[in-house]
N, C-alpha and C positions, 0 to 999 in steps of 0.2 A: 496587505490589506486591499480589498477590491477599489474602494472609493477613496477619493481625495478629500482631505480635510480642507474644506472651502474657508473655514474660519481661522486657520492657523497662519497668521501673516508673519510670524516672527521665527518660524522653525529655521534652525541653522542649516546652512547649506542651500537654502532656497532664494537667497537674495537675488541672484541673477534671473531666475525664472519668474520671480515676483515683479522684477523691474520690466521684463518682457511683457508680462500679463498686463501691468498697469499701462505700459506704452500701447499696447494693442487695444485695451479698452478706451484709453484716451481717444484713439484714432476713431474708434467706433462711435464714441459718445459725441464727436464733432458732427457726425451725420444723424444724430437723433433728433426727431421732432418732438413736439409735445405729446404725440401718441406713442413713441416709439421706445420710450424708456420706462419700464414699470417701477424703477427705484428712484425716479426724479423726485425731489423733494417738493412736497405740497402741504397745504395747512391740515394740521392733525384734526381728528374729529373724536370727541369723547362720547362714548356709548354708555349710557345710564338706563337702569330699569328699576322699577319698584313694584311692589304688590302683585307679583306674578302668582297666580293661583291656577292650579290645574287639577281637575277631579275627574273620575270615570264612574259614571252610573252603571250599574248592573243589578238586574233582578234575579232571584233565586228561582231556578228552573225555567221552563218555557211557558208556563201559563201566565195569564195576565195578573198583576198585582196592583195593589192599591198603592198610592204615594207613600204610606208609612211603611210599606214592605219593601220599597226600593232602596237599595244600599248604594252609597255613595263612597268611593275610596279616593282619598286625597293623595295625589301624586306629588304636587308642589304647593307649599304653605307659605303665603307672603315671602316669596323669594325677592331679594333685592341684590344689587351690585352694580359694578361699573367696570368699564375697560378704559383706563386713563389713555389719552392719546400718546403715541410714541412708546407705548408699552405693550409687552405681551402678557395675557392674563390666562392662567391656567384654571380649569375647573376640575377639582378632584373630589373623590368621594368613593366609598364602598359600592359594590354592585347593588343597584336598586336605589341608589341614594337620590336620583333624579337629574343627574348631570346631563345625559343625553336629552331627556326630556325638555330641560332648560335650553340647551343648545338648539333643539328643534324648534321652539317657540321663538327664540331670538332670531333664527335664520328664516323664519316663515314656513317651515316645513311641517307645522302642526298648527291647527286653528280649531276653534269650537265647531264640531261636526259629529252628528249622531250622538253617542253616549259621552263624548268628550267635551268638557266644559273648560274654557281657558278665559281667564281675565288677565290683561297685562297692561302696564304703562311704560312704553319703550320710548326712549329719546336718543337723538342724536345731537349733540350741541344744543340740548334742551328743546329741539324741534321734535314733535310727536311724529314718530314713524309707525307704518303698519306693514310689517315684514311679509304679511301674506298677500300683499298687493304684488301682482306680476312686475309692475314698474320697479318695486323695490327689490324682489328677489333676483331680478336680472343685474343689479348692481352689487349682490352679495356673492363673495366667492366661498362656495362650500365644499370643502374636501372631505368626502365620507370615509369611513373606517377601511371600507373595501375599495381598492383602486379601480375606477370605472373607466378604463382606456381601451382604445382599440388595440387588440393584442399584436396585430400584424404591423401596426405603425411603429416608427422609431420615434425617440424623443423629440428629435429635430422636426419630424412631420406632424408629430402631436402639437408641439407648440405653434408651428406656423399655421395649421389648420384652425386652431383656437384663434389666433391673431387675426387671420384672414376673415374669419366669419364674424368677429364680434368688433373689431375696430372699425371706425369709420371708412366709408369707401373711398374717401380721398386719400387714405394711406397708400403710399406707393410700395411697390414690390421691393425697392431698395430699402425702405424703412422697415418693412417686414423681416427681410433678411437681417438687418443690423438688430432689430428687437430680438430675433431668435438666438443670434449669436451672444448677444449680451445676457439673455436668460441662462443660456447654456453654461456660459462662463460663471455667472454668480451662483448657479445652482449645483456647479461642480459636475455638469453632465457632458463635459467635451469629449472624454475618451469613450463614452458609450452612445454618443449623439446618433449615430447611424447603425445601431444595433436594434433589432425589433424589441418591442417591450415585452412581449410573451405573456403567458399565462399559465393556467394550470396544465394544460396539455401541449404547450409550446414553449421552449425554452427561450429566454430572453435575458433582460438586464436584472440585476438584483433587487431585493425588496427595498433597499434604501433609495436606489436610483429611481424605482417606479414610484416610490411615494414623493420624491422631490420633482418627478415629472408631473404628477398629479397637482401639486402645488403650482408648478410653473404655468399650467394651461390655464389657471385661474388668475394669475398675476398679470396677465397680457393686458387687461382692461383697467389697471390701476384701481382695484376695487377700494371702495371706502370701508367694507367690512370684510374680514377673512375669518371664517369660521372652519374649524377642523374637528372632526370626531376621531378621537384616539389615534392621532398622526404617528405616533412612535409604536403603535401596536406591530409586534412581529419584527422589529428593528432591533440589531445589537446597539450597545450603548455608544459605540462610535458614530453610527449612522444617525441615532436619535440626537446626539449633540449636533451634528452637521446640519440637521433639520431645524432644530431651534435656533442655530446662529441665522439661518436663512429667514426664518420668521422675524427675528429681531431686526433684521435689515428691512424687511417688509413694513414693520411697525414704525421704525425710524423715518420711513419715507412718508408717513402720514396716515397709514392704514390702522384701523383698529382690529387687533389680532386676538382672537379668543378661541381656546380649544380645550377639549376634555382630555384628561389622561388619568390612568388608573393608579399605577405605583411606579413613579420614575426613579432612576438612580439618582445618587445625592448630586452628581455633577449636573445632570439635567435640571433637578428641582432648583439648585442654586442659580440657575441661569434665568429662571422666571423673575418677572418684574412684580406681577400682581397675582394674588391667590383667591380662589373662592373654594372654600371647603364645604361640600354638600353632605348632609347626613339626614336619612329619613325624610327626604323632601323639603329640608329646612336648611338655611344658611348657618353653619357652624363657626365658620370664620371667614371674614372678607377684609382684605387689606394687603399691604406690601408684605412681600415674602420675608424681607428682612425683620419684620415684626413678629413673625411666627414664633420663635423661641420665647420671647418676652410675654406674648400672649397666652402660651400654654403654661408657662411657669407660674404666672399670676394666678392661674386657675387650678394650681395644685398638680400639675402634670409637666415638670420641667423635662426638657430634652436631655437624654443621657449622653455622655461623652462618646465621641466616635461612633455616633448612631446616625443613620440616614434619617434626616427630618421627615422626609415623605413616609417612611416606614413607621415612624413613631406616631405622627399625626393620624395615620390609618388605623394604627394599633389602638389608639385612644378612642377613636370614633367607633371601633367595631367591638371592642371589649367591655366598654363601660355603658350601663344602660342609660337610655335617652333621659329619663328623669333626673338621674345624678348628674348628667353633663349639663342639663338646664339648670340645676341648683348651683353648679360650680360656676356659672357665669358664661357658658357657651350659648350658642344660638342668639346672638345679639339682635335686637331690633334696628330697624332701619332709622338712624338718628340724623340723616341728612337734611338740610333744608333744601327741598325741591321747589324751585320757583315755578311760577305758573307757565305752562308750556307755550311756547311761541308756536304760531300758525304759519303755514306755507304762504298764506296771502299776504303776510305782512313783510315789510322791508323788501319789496321787490319780487320779481318772479323767481321761484325756487322749484328744484325738481323734487322728486319723491322722497328724497334723503335730506331735504331742506338745504341743499347746496345752491347758492346764488347762481343764477343764469343771467349774465349781463350783456351778452352780444347775441344778436340774431343770427349771424354767421356761424356762431359756435353751435347753435341749435342745428343748423342745417349740416354742419360738419359732421353731426353725430349720426347721420343717416346709415342704415345698414347696407350691407351688400345687396345686389339685386337678386331677385328670385332665381333667374337662371344661373347666376354664380353659385348659390347655394346647392342648387341640383347638380351642377356639373363637379363642384368640389367633393360632394358626397359620392357621386358616381365614380369618380377617379379613385377615390379612397377604396370603394367597394372592389373595384378591379384590381388595385394592388393586394387587397385581401385575398382575392381568389388566386393571384399569381403566387404570392408568398406562403399561403397556406394551401398547398396543392392537394393534399390528401383527400379533403371531402368532395372536391370536384372530381378527382380522379375516380374515387369510389363510386361516385353518382354515375359518371360515364362507364365505369366497368360493369356496374349492375345493369345498366340499360343495355350494353351490348351483349352481356352473357344472357339476360332473359330473352332478348330478342333473337338470339341464335337458339336458344332452347325452344322457344315458341315455333320459330321457322324450321328446326329440325323435326318437331314433332308433327307439325302440319305441312310438311314439304311437299309442295306440288299440288295440294288438294284443291287450290282455286281454280285450276283449269280442268278439273274432271267433270264428268256428266252430272248435271244438278238434278236430273230426273231420278238418279238413285238416291235414296233417302239417307243412305250412310255416307255417301259423298256430300250431300247437302248439310247434314249435321256437322260434318267436319269444317266445311266452309263457314257455317254460321258460328261455330265455336271459335275459329280461328279469328274472325272479325271481333267477336267479344272480348276474348283475351287480348288482343292488341289494344283495344281501347281501354280496358281495366288496367293493363300494364302501363299506359301513359298516365293514368291517374295516380297510381301507386308511386311511381318514379319521381313524379314532380311535387306531389302534394306533401309528402313526408318531410323533405328538407325545408319546405315553406312553413310547414307547421311549426317547426322547432327554431325557425330563424329568429323570430322577434323575441321569445322568451330569453334566448341566449344574449341577444343584443340590448335587452330592456335596460340594464343598468347604465349602458353608454348613452343610449337614446335620452333617458330621463335627465341624466346629468347635463348633456348638451342642450336639450330643449328647454330646461328650466333656467339655464344661464344664457338663453337667447342666441344660441349658435345658429339655429335656422327654424323654420316653421313646419308644423306637422305635414303640410302639404308637400313641401319640397322634399322632406325625408321620405315620404310615401312614394313620390313619384321617382326618385332616385333608386329605391328599393324595386319599384315595378320595372324600372328600366333594366336593373341588374338582372332581375328574373327573366325578362324577354331575352336578354343577351345571353343567359345560360340555357334557358328552355328551347329556344328555336333550334339551335344546332343539336341539342340533345335528341329532340323529337325527329329531326331529320335523319340522324343515325338509326334511331329505332326503326323508323317507317322504311328506310331504304333496305334494311335487313329483311324485315318482315314481309315486305311487299314482294321483294326478289324471291325470296324462299318459298313463301306460301303460293306465289303466282296469283295474287289478288287481281281481279279484272278491272275494277274502277280506275279512272285515271289517278296516276301517282300523286299529284298536287292537290286532288281533291281529298284523298286519304290523309295526306299531310295537313290539310286545312283543318279537316275534322279533329284529327289527334291533337294538333297544336291548340285549337280553341277549347276543346276539352280540357287539356293539360292546364291552360291559363285559368279556366273556370274552376278547376280543382284547386289550384294554387290560391285563388282568391278566397274560396271557402276555407282553405287551411290557414290563411293568413288572419281571417276573421276569428276563428278558434284560437290561434296563436296569440292574438291581442287580448283575448279575454282571460288568458292565464298568465301567471308570473313565473312559474317554475318550468324549466324544460322538461322535468321527469312528470310533472302533471300533464304537459301537453302530449306526452306519448300515451298517457292513459286515454286521451280523447281520440286516438286514432281509430278505434272501432266506431266512434260516433260519425267520423268523417266518411268512412267507406261502406259500412254494412247498410245503411239505409239506401245508399245509391244502388248497391247490388240487388237489394230486395225489391225496390220500387221501379226499376228501369224497365221491367217487362219480359226479360229472358228467363227468369226463374219462374214467375207466375204471370198469367195473363192479366193485364190491366182490368179486365172485366171481373176478375175473381178478388180483387183487392177490396177489402171492407169499405163500406161507405164513409166510416169514421176517417179513414186514410185516404179516400179517394183524391184528395187535393195535393197530397205529398209528391206524387210523381212529376207534378208540374214544376217542383223546386229543385229536381234532380238533373244536372247537366248530362250525366250519363244516358239518361233516356232520350233525350234529343239527339246526342251523337249517335247513339244505336239507330235511331230512325233514319238519320240521314245516311248512314253507312249502308244500311239494308235496303234503302230505297235505291241507292246508286248501284250496289252490288247485284241485287236481285230484282230489281223493277222490271227490266226487260224480260227475264225469264217469267215472271208473273204475268206479263202481258201476252207471253207466248203460250200460257195455259199450263206451265208446269205447276203441278198441284202443291208440292213442298214449298215453292216461292210464293204462289198464291196464298197459301195457309198463313205463312209468317207475315206477309204484308197486310193481310186482312185481320189477323189476330192482333197486331199491334195498331190497327187502324192508321197506317200510313198512308197519307194522300199526297201524291206528287205535287198537287198544286200548293200545298202547305209547306213546300221546301223552304222558301224565304222566311216563313214564320219560324221554323226550326232554326235557321241560323240567327234570326233576330233575337229569339229567346235565349239561345246560347250566349250571345254577346250581352244581352240585357242581365242575365244571371251574373256573368262576370262583372258587370258595372256595379249592380246592386250589392254584391257581397264586398266589393272593393270599397264602395262608398260607406258601407256599414263598418268595415274594418277601419276606415279612416276616422269615422264619428267615434268609434270606441277608443281608438288610439289617441285622439285630441283630449277626450274626456279623461283617460288615464293620465295624459301627460300634463293635464292642469291640477290633478290631484297626485302629485308624486311623492307625497310623504306619507 
């Protein structure tokens, strides 16, 4: 087997290794501070909820309907339940039963919005909590069904990044190292600690190891609530048992652990403490797992011998009509005595989860890492990503070199030829235009695809307070500059030399680089507007075609319809072309060469406006970047 059974503490032949492990852990634990041990014992919190209702309003067709014609579909109907402290609770149910909807409401990932209507009474130790508040969401560990991890990071790096970004800034580097080693040991990740996590296109650790890493990055902050959506999906039975054993240890430490699961094996099912069985958006069973056989037997559906209990209760839920189940006594009502909720203003100062804050120093100790630390940590991670996943960056530079050589070969030496010859001038004009367009294509496309591909990782980390949107944006911009500047230098030095362009080298390099950064800014804006990388590629024509049509070299600005006369002012390419033509052909236009005069006059290029062209190029870059930042922040705040 690939993975170690972290829960098997009595396997024969392992006594010596276990003693060594315990000895090593004892040494580690001596150095643990109150921040550095995710499994340290703490007061358990009981999560309870009642009267959770969720409905979706939808009208038939697209025309306006009266209130009587609006249909309302009930997704959850008076759902109730609890997660006892120091126990793990599973939500089971057929597809469409509402288990994921319930988990999303409890974790704050769903709220009343648009056509979705939600009412809920959620309490932690009888203190009313609102999971949709950012202060609460930051204290909830949520592990999605799909692992959202940086594919080129190792489990050790992923755990340390999460710990560094989320623990108080007073936590020392030594404490972080101890914490990471402790987590790697407890999660059974020591053998794969320094292997990249990997993904669909990059081979890495196994699915079980990846899932345990996803759990580990959330445990570094000792969360009060741990929610997992289908954590055993895609895992073999051995890996599933390992994961459940880890969750039991988390619950024993004091966290409320709740997860959805579809149809577990009998071994996994019997390891649950508490079960909530959902069916048709209602609670079909709620209680201890040990009471399940008796509950079903009393209602005329006894568990057959040698039968997986999970398979049996799912079979009952799916094969017997809802009305018959209700007549048999399933779908019990909430009979608990719910006391009046306590308010956080009572009994001293409490945080968003109703947890008592007694020490002012403790509040100061919870300060986040500095803004510059956020930026530098993300930038270093991006550099590692580039180094470890070389294929995209090598392909990017290969295409740049190939296209630059192709353009240089086709327009070889035309820049030094007589411009009075119309054929020579057309070639020189075309060489400049193609050089500028090439810089747009080679930089904008990767930037357009970058955020849709990284979106799951960003949303998970942002929603759990790893970093701010601004620091993420600056680190991404810094990485783009780090990659784009040398890329454009390579492109310009090839085309400049082969074509024999006459303007100063660094002037052309400045134009090309500024245009490239402006194009990436527009690409990032579009990338932030879509969620799917495949959809992002569909927007590529939207990015390039308007620039090509409105920049003035296909059609004179004077011929552009009045309705679109404003559009060229938003095209970075039009200003880059004006700067390049002014510098390359300005002197020959002054000398009276008709072809040079014609293109300068046709595009209304004025030498006195040179600084305006530069300013507008930079301003377009800033405006597109700030718009992308606003859009990213908006999407980050509504990540469900």
